[in-house]
C-alpha positions as CSV (number, residue, x, y, z in Angstrom):
1,M,-16.0,118.1,35.5
2,K,-13.0,117.9,37.6
3,Q,-10.8,114.9,38.5
4,L,-9.2,114.9,41.8
5,S,-6.4,113.3,43.8
6,I,-5.1,113.1,47.6
7,I,-2.5,112.2,49.6
8,W,-2.5,111.3,53.2
9,L,-3.0,112.8,56.6
10,I,-0.9,113.7,59.4
11,L,2.3,113.8,59.3
12,P,4.6,116.6,61.3
13,L,6.0,119.2,58.7
14,V,8.8,118.1,57.4
15,F,11.7,119.4,55.2
16,G,14.5,118.1,52.9
17,C,14.4,116.1,49.5
18,H,10.9,114.2,48.5
19,P,11.2,113.3,45.2
20,V,8.1,113.4,43.7
21,V,6.5,115.0,40.6
22,A,3.5,117.8,40.5
23,Q,0.4,116.5,41.9
24,L,-1.7,119.7,40.7
25,S,-2.0,120.1,37.1
26,L,-3.9,123.8,35.8
27,H,-5.7,124.0,32.4
28,I,-7.0,126.7,30.3
29,D,-10.6,127.0,30.7
30,E,-10.6,130.7,28.9
31,H,-8.4,133.5,27.9
32,F,-9.6,137.0,29.0
33,F,-7.8,140.7,27.1
34,A,-5.1,138.7,25.8
35,G,-2.1,141.3,24.6
36,K,-3.6,143.6,27.4
37,E,-1.6,143.6,30.6
38,I,-4.3,143.2,34.0
39,R,-2.7,144.0,37.2
40,K,-5.6,143.2,39.5
41,V,-8.0,140.5,39.9
42,E,-10.8,140.4,42.5
43,T,-13.4,137.8,42.6
44,T,-16.9,137.8,44.6
45,N,-19.2,136.3,46.6
46,D,-21.7,135.8,44.3
47,G,-19.1,134.3,41.2
48,W,-18.4,137.7,39.3
49,V,-15.2,138.6,38.8
50,W,-13.8,142.5,38.5
51,V,-10.0,143.4,36.7
52,L,-8.1,146.4,36.9
53,G,-5.8,146.8,33.5
54,E,-2.9,148.8,32.2
55,G,-3.9,152.2,31.2
56,N,-6.8,152.4,34.1
57,F,-8.8,149.6,32.2
58,L,-11.6,148.4,34.4
59,A,-13.8,145.3,33.7
60,R,-16.1,142.6,35.3
61,I,-16.9,138.8,34.1
62,S,-20.1,137.5,34.7
63,P,-19.9,133.5,35.7
64,N,-21.0,132.8,31.9
65,N,-17.7,134.9,30.8
66,V,-19.9,137.8,29.6
67,V,-17.6,140.8,29.5
68,E,-18.6,144.1,30.5
69,D,-16.3,147.5,30.3
70,F,-16.3,150.3,32.5
71,T,-13.4,151.9,31.6
72,A,-14.7,154.4,30.0
73,Q,-17.6,155.2,32.8
74,F,-15.0,155.6,35.1
75,A,-12.9,158.1,32.9
76,T,-15.5,160.4,33.3
77,Y,-14.9,160.2,37.2
78,S,-11.0,160.6,37.1
79,T,-8.3,160.6,34.8
80,K,-5.6,159.8,37.8
81,S,-3.9,156.1,38.0
82,F,-6.1,153.6,39.7
83,T,-4.0,152.2,42.5
84,D,-6.4,149.1,43.5
85,I,-9.5,147.7,43.7
86,S,-11.7,145.3,46.0
87,S,-14.8,143.7,45.8
88,H,-17.4,141.2,47.5
89,M,-20.1,141.1,45.2
90,A,-20.9,142.1,41.4
91,D,-22.8,145.5,42.1
92,T,-20.0,146.8,44.4
93,L,-16.2,148.0,43.8
94,L,-14.2,149.8,46.0
95,L,-11.4,151.8,44.1
96,G,-8.5,153.6,45.0
97,T,-6.5,156.3,42.8
98,K,-3.0,158.3,43.0
99,G,-4.0,161.2,43.4
100,D,-8.2,161.6,43.1
101,Y,-8.7,159.7,46.6
102,A,-11.5,156.5,46.4
103,Y,-14.4,156.0,44.1
104,L,-17.3,153.5,45.4
105,F,-19.3,151.8,42.8
106,A,-22.7,150.7,43.8
107,N,-26.0,149.3,42.5
108,G,-24.9,151.0,39.0
109,D,-23.5,154.4,40.2
110,I,-20.2,155.8,41.1
111,R,-19.2,158.5,43.7
112,Q,-15.9,159.5,45.2
113,I,-15.2,159.2,48.9
114,G,-13.1,161.9,49.5
115,P,-12.7,164.7,52.5
116,N,-16.3,165.0,53.0
117,Q,-16.3,161.5,53.7
118,G,-13.2,161.7,56.4
119,L,-10.4,161.5,53.6
120,S,-7.6,163.7,54.0
121,E,-5.0,162.7,51.6
122,S,-6.0,162.1,48.3
123,I,-3.3,159.4,47.5
124,I,-4.5,156.0,48.2
125,T,-2.8,153.3,48.2
126,S,-4.4,149.7,49.0
127,V,-8.5,149.3,49.5
128,V,-9.8,146.6,51.1
129,I,-13.0,145.2,51.3
130,K,-13.7,142.1,53.6
131,K,-15.3,139.3,52.2
132,Q,-16.4,135.8,51.8
133,Y,-13.7,135.0,54.4
134,Y,-15.0,137.3,56.7
135,H,-18.3,136.7,56.7
136,Q,-18.7,133.1,57.0
137,Y,-16.4,133.3,60.2
138,N,-18.3,135.8,61.5
139,Y,-21.8,134.3,60.6
140,I,-23.0,137.4,58.5
141,S,-25.8,135.6,56.7
142,D,-26.5,138.8,54.1
143,Y,-23.4,139.3,52.1
144,N,-24.6,142.6,51.5
145,D,-23.6,143.6,55.1
146,V,-20.1,144.6,54.1
147,G,-18.5,144.8,58.0
148,K,-15.0,146.7,57.9
149,I,-13.1,148.0,54.8
150,S,-10.3,149.7,54.2
151,L,-8.6,152.5,52.1
152,V,-4.7,153.1,52.5
153,T,-2.9,156.3,52.4
154,N,0.8,157.2,53.3
155,L,0.8,157.7,56.3
156,Y,-3.2,156.4,57.8
157,V,-5.5,153.5,57.6
158,Y,-9.2,154.4,57.4
159,R,-12.3,152.6,58.8
160,S,-15.8,152.6,57.5
161,M,-18.7,150.0,58.5
162,D,-21.0,151.4,55.6
163,F,-18.7,153.5,53.0
164,E,-20.8,156.7,54.4
165,Y,-17.9,158.3,57.0
166,F,-14.3,156.9,57.0
167,N,-11.9,157.4,60.3
168,K,-8.5,156.5,61.6
169,H,-9.7,153.5,63.9
170,P,-8.5,154.1,67.2
171,S,-7.6,150.1,68.1
172,E,-5.0,150.4,65.2
173,S,-3.5,153.2,66.4
174,F,-0.2,151.9,66.4
175,L,-0.9,152.7,62.3
176,Y,-0.2,156.0,62.9
177,N,2.5,157.6,60.4
178,K,3.6,154.5,58.9
179,K,3.4,153.8,55.4
180,V,0.7,150.1,55.3
181,S,0.1,148.1,52.6
182,F,-2.8,145.3,52.4
183,H,-2.5,142.2,50.6
184,Q,-5.1,140.4,50.3
185,N,-5.3,136.4,50.4
186,D,-7.3,135.4,47.5
187,R,-10.6,136.6,49.1
188,K,-10.4,134.7,52.0
189,G,-7.9,136.7,54.5
190,F,-5.7,139.1,54.4
191,A,-2.4,140.6,55.5
192,L,-0.8,143.9,56.0
193,S,3.1,145.3,55.5
194,I,3.8,148.1,57.9
195,F,6.9,150.0,56.5
196,Y,8.4,152.8,59.4
197,G,10.9,154.2,57.4
198,D,14.4,154.9,58.0
199,G,15.3,154.8,62.0
200,V,11.5,155.2,63.5
201,G,11.1,151.7,65.0
202,G,9.6,148.5,63.4
203,G,11.1,145.0,63.7
204,A,8.5,143.6,66.4
205,C,9.8,140.7,66.7
206,Y,13.4,141.1,66.4
207,G,13.9,145.1,66.9
208,A,14.3,148.3,64.6
209,D,18.1,147.4,64.5
210,V,16.9,144.4,62.7
211,S,14.0,145.7,60.6
212,N,12.1,148.5,60.1
213,I,9.4,146.2,58.5
214,D,6.3,144.5,60.1
215,L,4.6,141.6,58.7
216,V,0.9,141.3,60.1
217,A,-1.1,138.0,59.4
218,G,-4.9,138.0,59.7
219,H,-6.8,134.7,60.4
220,Q,-10.0,133.5,61.8
221,G,-11.7,136.0,59.6
222,G,-9.3,139.0,60.4
223,S,-10.1,138.8,64.0
224,L,-6.6,137.9,65.2
225,L,-3.2,139.2,63.8
226,W,-0.4,137.6,64.2
227,N,3.3,139.2,63.9
228,T,5.5,137.7,61.6
229,P,9.4,137.5,62.3
230,I,11.1,139.4,59.5
231,D,15.2,140.1,59.4
232,V,14.5,143.0,56.5
233,F,15.8,146.7,56.7
234,A,14.1,148.4,53.5
235,H,14.5,151.9,52.2
236,T,11.1,151.7,50.6
237,P,7.5,150.6,51.5
238,D,7.1,148.2,48.2
239,S,9.9,146.2,49.4
240,I,7.7,143.4,50.6
241,R,5.6,142.4,47.2
242,A,3.6,139.9,48.4
243,V,2.1,138.1,51.9
244,Y,0.3,135.2,52.8
245,T,-1.1,133.0,55.2
246,S,-2.6,129.7,54.3
247,S,-5.7,129.3,56.7
248,R,-5.1,125.2,55.9
249,V,-1.2,124.7,56.5
250,K,-0.7,124.9,60.1
251,D,3.1,124.4,61.8
252,M,2.4,121.4,64.3
253,F,4.3,122.9,67.1
254,D,2.7,125.8,67.8
255,Y,-1.1,127.7,67.3
256,N,0.4,129.8,63.7
257,F,-0.2,129.2,61.0
258,V,2.6,128.6,57.9
259,K,3.2,132.3,56.5
260,Y,4.7,132.7,53.0
261,W,6.1,136.5,52.1
262,A,8.4,137.6,48.9
263,G,10.5,140.9,48.9
264,R,12.0,142.2,46.2
265,T,13.1,138.9,44.8
266,G,13.0,135.4,46.4
267,L,10.2,133.8,48.7
268,N,10.1,132.7,52.6
269,Y,8.5,131.2,54.6
270,L,7.9,130.7,58.5
271,A,7.0,127.5,59.9
272,N,7.6,124.8,63.0
273,A,7.8,128.5,64.9
274,P,6.1,129.9,67.7
275,N,5.1,134.0,67.3
276,C,8.9,135.9,66.7
277,H,11.2,133.0,68.0
278,Q,13.0,132.3,64.8
279,P,13.7,134.1,61.5
280,S,11.9,133.3,57.7
281,E,13.7,130.8,55.9
282,P,13.9,130.9,52.2
283,I,12.9,128.8,49.5
284,H,15.8,128.5,47.5
285,F,14.0,127.2,44.2
286,F,12.9,131.3,44.2
287,D,16.2,132.6,45.0
288,D,16.3,134.4,41.1
289,K,12.8,134.9,40.3
290,E,10.5,138.1,41.5
291,V,7.8,137.0,43.1
292,S,4.4,139.0,43.1
293,S,1.4,137.3,44.1
294,I,0.9,134.2,46.8
295,G,-2.0,131.8,46.6
296,E,-3.3,128.3,47.2
297,L,-6.1,125.9,45.9
298,H,-7.8,123.9,48.8
299,L,-9.4,120.3,47.5
300,L,-11.6,117.8,48.8
301,G,-12.4,119.5,51.5
302,A,-14.9,117.4,53.0
303,A,-12.3,115.3,54.2
304,T,-11.4,117.7,57.2
305,E,-7.9,116.4,58.5
306,D,-7.0,114.6,54.5
307,Y,-7.6,117.3,52.9
308,L,-5.2,118.7,49.6
309,T,-3.8,122.5,49.7
310,Y,-1.5,123.7,47.1
311,I,0.8,126.6,46.9
312,L,0.9,128.7,43.7
313,V,3.5,131.5,43.4
314,G,3.3,134.3,40.7
315,T,6.5,135.3,39.2
316,S,8.0,137.4,36.4
317,T,8.5,134.7,34.7
318,G,5.7,132.1,35.5
319,L,3.6,130.2,37.4
320,F,4.6,127.7,39.8
321,V,2.5,125.2,41.4
322,S,3.6,123.2,44.9
323,N,4.6,119.5,43.7
324,E,2.5,117.9,46.9
325,S,-0.1,118.9,49.1
326,Q,1.4,121.1,51.8
327,K,-1.4,119.4,54.5
328,Q,0.2,116.0,54.0
329,Y,3.9,117.1,53.5
330,F,5.2,120.7,53.8
331,S,7.7,121.1,51.2
332,T,10.3,123.6,49.5
333,A,9.8,121.6,45.5
334,Y,7.6,123.6,43.2
335,S,7.4,122.9,39.5
336,R,6.1,125.6,36.6
337,A,2.5,125.3,35.6
338,T,3.8,125.0,32.3
339,V,0.2,125.7,30.6
340,L,1.1,129.9,30.9
341,G,4.6,129.4,29.9
342,E,7.0,132.2,31.4
343,V,4.3,134.9,31.2
344,A,4.7,137.7,34.1
345,I,2.1,137.0,36.9
346,N,0.8,140.2,38.5
347,D,-1.8,138.9,40.5
348,M,-4.5,135.6,41.3
349,E,-7.5,134.9,43.1
350,S,-9.6,131.5,43.4
351,M,-13.0,131.0,42.8
352,S,-15.3,128.3,45.5
353,D,-18.5,128.6,46.4
354,G,-18.1,128.6,50.4
355,V,-14.4,129.1,52.0
356,P,-12.3,126.6,53.5
357,V,-12.3,125.6,57.1
358,E,-9.2,126.5,59.0
359,I,-6.6,123.9,60.3
360,N,-8.4,121.7,63.0
361,G,-11.9,123.0,62.3
362,W,-10.9,126.0,64.6
363,S,-14.2,127.6,63.0
364,V,-16.8,126.0,61.1
365,Y,-18.8,127.1,58.1
366,Y,-22.1,125.3,58.7
367,P,-24.5,125.5,56.7
368,F,-21.8,127.1,54.5
369,S,-20.7,124.4,51.9
370,F,-17.1,124.9,50.3
371,C,-16.3,123.8,46.5
372,E,-12.9,125.3,45.4
373,Q,-14.1,125.9,41.7
374,R,-11.3,127.3,39.5
375,M,-8.5,129.8,39.5
376,Y,-8.1,133.5,38.0
377,V,-4.3,134.6,37.3
378,A,-3.8,138.6,36.1
379,T,-0.9,138.6,33.6
380,A,0.9,140.4,31.3
381,D,-1.0,139.4,28.8
382,G,-4.4,139.2,29.8
383,L,-6.7,137.5,32.0
384,F,-6.9,133.7,32.8
385,K,-9.6,131.1,34.1
386,L,-7.7,127.9,35.2
387,D,-9.6,124.9,35.6
388,Y,-7.7,121.9,37.6
389,S,-6.8,118.1,37.8
390,I,-4.8,116.1,40.3
391,A,-2.7,112.7,39.5
392,P,-4.1,109.9,41.4
393,A,-1.2,109.4,43.3
394,S,-1.8,112.4,45.7
395,Y,-5.5,110.8,46.8
396,E,-3.9,107.4,47.7
397,Q,-4.0,107.9,51.5
398,L,-7.5,110.3,51.7
399,G,-9.2,108.1,54.6
400,N,-6.5,107.1,56.2
401,T,-7.1,109.0,59.6
402,L,-9.8,106.6,61.4
403,Y,-10.5,107.6,65.2
404,Y,-12.0,105.1,67.3
405,N,-13.9,106.3,70.4
406,D,-12.1,109.1,69.5
407,N,-8.8,108.2,69.9
408,Y,-6.7,108.2,66.5
409,L,-6.5,104.9,65.1
410,D,-3.3,104.5,63.4
411,S,-3.5,100.6,63.0
412,D,-5.6,98.9,60.4
413,T,-6.1,95.9,62.8
414,L,-8.4,96.9,65.8
415,I,-9.0,93.9,68.4
416,T,-11.7,94.9,71.0
417,C,-14.3,93.4,73.4
418,G,-17.9,92.9,72.3
419,G,-20.6,95.2,72.9
420,D,-22.4,97.8,70.7
421,D,-20.6,100.8,71.9
422,H,-17.6,100.9,69.7
423,L,-17.5,103.9,67.5
424,L,-15.6,104.8,64.2
425,R,-15.4,108.1,63.2
426,L,-13.8,109.9,59.9
427,P,-13.3,113.3,59.5
428,F,-15.6,113.9,57.3
429,S,-18.1,116.7,56.3
430,I,-21.6,115.5,55.2
431,G,-23.1,118.5,53.3
432,V,-25.0,119.4,49.2
433,N,-22.0,118.2,47.6
434,N,-20.5,115.3,50.1
435,S,-21.8,112.0,51.1
436,I,-20.7,109.1,53.0
437,Q,-21.3,105.7,53.2
438,W,-19.9,102.4,55.7
439,Q,-19.5,99.2,54.3
440,R,-18.7,95.6,56.5
441,N,-17.0,93.1,54.2
442,G,-17.8,94.9,51.4
443,Q,-21.2,95.7,51.8
444,D,-23.3,98.8,52.9
445,I,-24.3,99.0,56.4
446,I,-28.0,100.2,56.3
447,G,-28.2,103.6,57.9
448,A,-24.7,104.1,58.1
449,D,-24.4,107.7,56.4
450,S,-23.1,109.8,58.8
451,N,-19.6,110.2,59.5
452,A,-19.3,107.5,62.7
453,V,-20.4,104.5,62.8
454,Y,-21.4,101.9,65.5
455,F,-20.2,98.6,65.2
456,S,-20.5,95.2,67.0
457,E,-19.5,92.8,65.1
458,S,-16.5,91.1,63.4
459,G,-15.3,92.0,60.3
460,T,-13.7,94.4,57.6
461,Y,-15.1,98.1,58.2
462,R,-14.1,100.8,56.1
463,A,-16.3,104.2,54.4
464,V,-17.0,105.6,50.8
465,M,-16.6,109.3,50.3
466,W,-18.2,110.9,47.6
467,F,-17.2,114.4,46.8
468,G,-19.8,115.8,45.2
469,C,-17.7,119.2,44.0
470,E,-14.9,116.9,42.7
471,N,-17.0,113.7,41.2
472,I,-14.9,111.7,42.7
473,E,-15.6,108.5,44.9
474,I,-12.7,107.5,48.0
475,Y,-12.6,104.7,49.9
476,S,-11.2,105.2,53.2
477,K,-8.7,102.5,54.5
478,E,-10.2,99.7,55.5
479,V,-9.7,98.4,59.6
480,T,-10.3,94.7,60.4
481,V,-12.3,94.6,63.6
482,E,-11.6,91.4,65.9
483,M,-13.4,90.9,69.4
484,T,-11.2,89.3,71.3
485,D,-14.2,88.2,73.5
486,A,-16.3,87.0,70.4
487,P,-16.6,83.3,71.0
488,K,-15.6,80.8,68.1
489,F,-17.4,77.9,67.9
490,T,-19.1,75.5,66.0
491,F,-22.8,74.9,65.0
492,D,-23.2,72.7,61.2
493,Y,-26.8,72.0,60.9
494,P,-28.8,71.9,57.9
495,D,-31.5,75.5,57.3
496,T,-34.3,72.9,57.3
497,V,-35.1,69.8,58.8
498,H,-37.9,67.3,58.8
499,I,-38.9,65.0,61.8
500,C,-42.0,63.0,62.9
501,E,-44.4,64.4,65.3
502,G,-43.4,63.2,68.8
503,D,-40.1,63.4,67.8
504,T,-37.0,65.8,68.9
505,F,-34.0,67.4,66.9
506,P,-31.6,67.8,69.1
507,M,-28.8,70.6,68.2
508,E,-25.4,71.7,70.1
509,V,-22.7,73.9,70.1
510,K,-19.7,72.4,70.0
511,N,-15.9,73.6,70.1
512,A,-16.7,75.8,72.9
513,Q,-14.8,76.9,75.6
514,S,-16.0,76.5,78.9
515,N,-16.6,80.0,79.8
516,Y,-18.9,81.1,77.1
517,S,-22.6,81.8,77.7
518,Y,-25.6,80.4,75.7
519,Q,-29.5,81.7,74.8
520,W,-31.7,79.5,72.7
521,F,-34.2,81.6,70.2
522,Q,-37.4,80.5,68.7
523,N,-38.5,82.4,66.0
524,G,-36.8,85.3,67.5
525,E,-37.7,85.3,71.0
526,A,-35.8,84.0,73.9
527,L,-36.5,80.5,75.5
528,T,-36.7,81.0,79.4
529,G,-34.1,79.1,80.9
530,E,-32.3,77.1,77.5
531,T,-29.4,78.5,78.2
532,S,-26.8,75.5,77.8
533,P,-24.8,74.6,74.8
534,A,-27.4,71.6,73.9
535,F,-31.0,72.1,72.9
536,S,-33.4,69.2,71.7
537,A,-36.3,71.1,69.6
538,T,-40.1,69.4,69.9
539,E,-42.1,72.2,68.7
540,A,-42.2,73.6,64.7
541,G,-40.1,76.9,64.3
542,T,-37.0,78.2,63.8
543,Y,-34.2,78.0,66.1
544,A,-30.8,79.2,66.5
545,V,-28.3,79.7,69.7
546,G,-26.9,83.2,70.7
547,V,-23.2,82.5,72.5
548,S,-21.4,85.1,74.5
549,A,-17.7,85.2,75.7
550,C,-18.5,89.2,76.9
551,G,-21.6,89.9,79.5
552,D,-24.9,90.4,76.7
553,N,-22.6,90.4,73.5
554,F,-24.3,87.7,71.7
555,V,-22.9,85.9,68.8
556,F,-25.7,84.1,66.5
557,S,-25.3,80.5,64.8
558,D,-27.3,80.3,61.6
559,S,-31.0,79.3,62.3
560,V,-32.3,76.3,61.5
561,T,-36.1,75.9,60.8
562,V,-38.1,72.4,62.3
563,R,-41.2,70.9,60.6
564,L,-42.6,68.1,62.4
565,H,-44.9,65.8,60.1
566,H,-47.5,63.9,61.3
567,L,-47.8,60.2,58.7
568,E,-50.7,58.3,58.3
569,K,-49.8,54.6,57.6
570,P,-51.4,53.5,53.5
571,I,-53.5,51.2,53.5
572,S,-55.1,49.0,50.7
573,S,-58.7,47.2,50.3
574,D,-56.8,43.9,49.7
575,R,-53.9,42.4,50.6
576,D,-53.7,39.6,48.1
577,I,-54.0,40.7,44.3
578,L,-54.5,38.1,41.4
579,M,-53.0,39.8,38.3
580,C,-53.0,37.9,34.6
581,E,-49.7,36.9,33.3
582,G,-48.6,39.3,30.3
583,E,-50.8,41.8,31.4
584,P,-48.8,44.3,34.4
585,G,-50.7,46.0,36.6
586,T,-50.3,49.5,38.7
587,I,-50.1,49.8,42.3
588,T,-50.7,53.5,42.9
589,V,-50.2,55.5,46.5
590,T,-52.2,58.5,46.6
591,G,-53.2,61.4,49.5
592,Y,-49.6,62.3,49.9
593,A,-48.2,66.2,49.8
594,P,-45.4,66.1,46.3
595,E,-42.6,66.7,49.0
596,T,-43.2,63.5,50.3
597,I,-40.8,60.4,49.2
598,K,-41.6,57.6,48.4
599,R,-39.6,53.8,48.1
600,W,-41.1,50.9,47.1
601,Y,-40.1,47.3,47.9
602,R,-40.5,43.6,46.3
603,D,-39.6,41.0,49.1
604,G,-37.9,43.5,51.1
605,V,-35.6,44.8,48.6
606,L,-35.6,48.6,47.7
607,L,-36.4,48.5,43.7
608,P,-34.0,50.9,42.3
609,R,-35.5,54.3,40.1
610,E,-38.5,53.7,41.7
611,S,-40.0,56.9,43.8
612,D,-43.4,57.4,41.5
613,P,-46.3,57.3,43.1
614,I,-47.1,54.7,40.9
615,L,-45.6,50.8,40.5
616,V,-45.8,49.1,37.7
617,V,-45.8,45.5,38.8
618,S,-44.7,42.4,36.1
619,Q,-43.6,40.0,38.9
620,P,-45.1,38.5,41.6
621,G,-43.9,39.1,44.9
622,A,-44.9,41.1,48.2
623,Y,-45.1,44.8,47.9
624,T,-44.9,47.5,50.1
625,V,-44.3,51.4,50.3
626,E,-42.2,53.7,52.5
627,I,-43.8,57.0,52.4
628,A,-40.8,59.3,54.2
629,I,-39.9,63.3,54.5
630,G,-36.6,64.0,56.2
631,S,-36.5,61.6,59.5
632,C,-39.9,60.9,59.8
633,S,-41.9,57.9,57.5
634,V,-44.1,54.9,57.8
635,M,-44.5,51.7,56.3
636,S,-47.0,50.2,54.8
637,D,-48.2,46.2,55.0
638,E,-47.2,43.6,52.5
639,L,-49.5,43.3,49.4
640,T,-48.9,40.2,47.6
641,V,-49.7,39.9,44.2
642,R,-49.7,36.5,42.1
643,F,-50.0,36.2,38.5
644,V,-52.1,33.4,37.0
645,A,-52.8,32.2,33.3
646,L,-55.6,34.0,31.5
647,P,-58.9,32.0,31.5
648,M,-60.3,30.8,28.1
649,R,-64.0,31.1,26.9
650,K,-65.4,28.9,24.1
651,S,-67.8,30.9,21.7
652,R,-69.8,28.3,18.9
653,R,-70.8,30.5,15.6
654,P,-73.8,29.6,13.1
655,T,-71.5,28.6,10.5
656,T,-67.9,28.0,12.1
657,S,-66.7,26.4,15.4
658,H,-64.3,28.6,17.1
659,Y,-62.5,29.3,20.4
660,A,-61.3,33.1,21.6
661,M,-59.7,33.7,24.4
662,E,-61.0,37.3,26.0
663,H,-59.3,38.7,29.4
664,Q,-60.0,41.0,31.8
665,Q,-58.8,44.8,32.1
666,P,-55.3,44.9,33.7
667,S,-55.3,45.2,37.2
668,R,-55.1,48.3,39.0
669,L,-54.9,49.2,42.9
670,I,-55.1,52.2,44.8
671,M,-53.4,52.2,47.9
672,R,-54.9,55.3,50.1
673,P,-53.3,56.7,53.8
674,T,-56.1,55.7,56.8
675,K,-57.2,59.0,57.2
676,P,-56.4,62.5,56.4
677,T,-54.0,63.7,59.0
678,P,-51.9,66.9,59.1
679,T,-48.4,67.3,59.0
680,S,-46.8,70.3,59.5
681,G,-47.2,71.7,62.9
682,Q,-49.0,75.3,61.8
683,Q,-52.5,75.5,62.3
684,G,-54.6,76.7,59.5
685,R,-52.2,74.8,56.9
686,P,-54.1,72.1,54.3
687,P,-52.7,68.5,55.2
688,E,-49.1,68.2,53.5
689,A,-51.2,64.2,52.9
690,S,-54.9,64.4,52.3
691,W,-55.5,60.4,51.8
């Protein structure tokens, strides 16, 4: 899968020296028709490819690289030179010839488009079927609905909506009697050059004395046309070899897109200039090169403002790629795509699912998703199917464009008042291939999976963006949010406390400011009237306090669970116990919950390491036991233990006089609570100590 990259955001277009290496790398996936010159390549809306090569070679390539040769089939219809092809679906091909009009291949049939369809000239110089770009801009869901198509002759532009009859379109009468060439913008748009000839007009921007050629660029699916200032005075219509308008690179000072055009040598651009306000500028890197085609790869398109776009320029000595994404930094630095060497480039066209949204979202293609798949390049040595990869440095700044309450956020820190109406938004298009998840302090925010998130707490926020087309995960920049009115206070208590029934547990907010407001909560419910910084719990439950410095925007303390206990005093049936010397006895306390603590004392002194319910007694004294849980405890009465000598008993036997000592079993005393009483404030629960 493709590995990608990005650079950041919304900087003005700049020119000058910016030393970087190429970020986009191209890789050969397939090489078709090696040794044969391929002059034209057309990709279709449904993933197929048509090519036109030397000697009227025609072929179609399926999405899984199966080649079908149509050369012999078309040769039975015309032996004239084929001049141009255009296609929008696999089963449709429009073909221009030099002297035999045009031909339409549709659903396996071939028919001529000639005088019977309204054409008056047999030499066709350009053919155009408006393709995916047009369909999505105009929300035509059925790709078989062709829209306008064009056939260009030496004098006229013919238009048709259904391939049945072609008219010289009245709305474009300004093209009559002029030599027009269409320049397809890699299936996403188109431009055209208009050649007026010697002394017959032109120069829409500067006048016919400066230029006899007009360049007209289409955008928004071709619904709008703009003139491009040009100062070239030519003698033949093929003086303009390539025209390209990027839908993704926009000059920042007017509503124009960056335009590129190439003459017989060199490459020119127009940027940062309103319509007709200044001439084009050369990109000097190409001054000594013959440019034949211009293309573009749009990557990470889900980032609607931080996407990448790279310009590709085909020349007679190889393919060149802009060093940087032209969205973030317009530059004139290019590097050779070494994978193709110095082979002559004739044409190129990208293959994508969907087409990219034009700059600033002027037109939105919902529900069409966009995924750039690959680039097809027609060369003097066949057709190359190219995949791509991008250096990590190119997407380091992706996600740098964030908006706070719909205002651009240029800081990494956001200081704001409390409330729940604060909105962070990231320009990101969620679709079949793309998803987003917001995080606070590195943890996912449940339900925050759209391009915007509301927040009411301080913390560090960021978005995790998943680009399914490119198979990469990228984090947006982090924004540290601090509520200026968020209260700062101390509330330091254990998670759980134990007190005796009838006692209270006092809690207090400390280190608070006098302007803070408070609300105490028990089991998640606000306690009526409890709005001071101090509170005493008298009932079992879970308590917390909300502290606010700005309206009802409470910041909550950690919770404290209070448990109430009712402990009965342990009692025994005896107060004075006699035990035999040399035979230790035991005192056992029963009926109390395991979590209660037992502390044994002799003569008022705590016995160390004695915390079991059973105490082994080997010394006389006054014994007591304390039962405790938390701050709640009860003490038994004293139990006096004394040791006496074992009693002796004489026994006479018939044969011998003998005295033997007999003694009783070791003494055992069991102490129990006075009565079984629940020790928890919760009803229906068994008592913690059942005596």
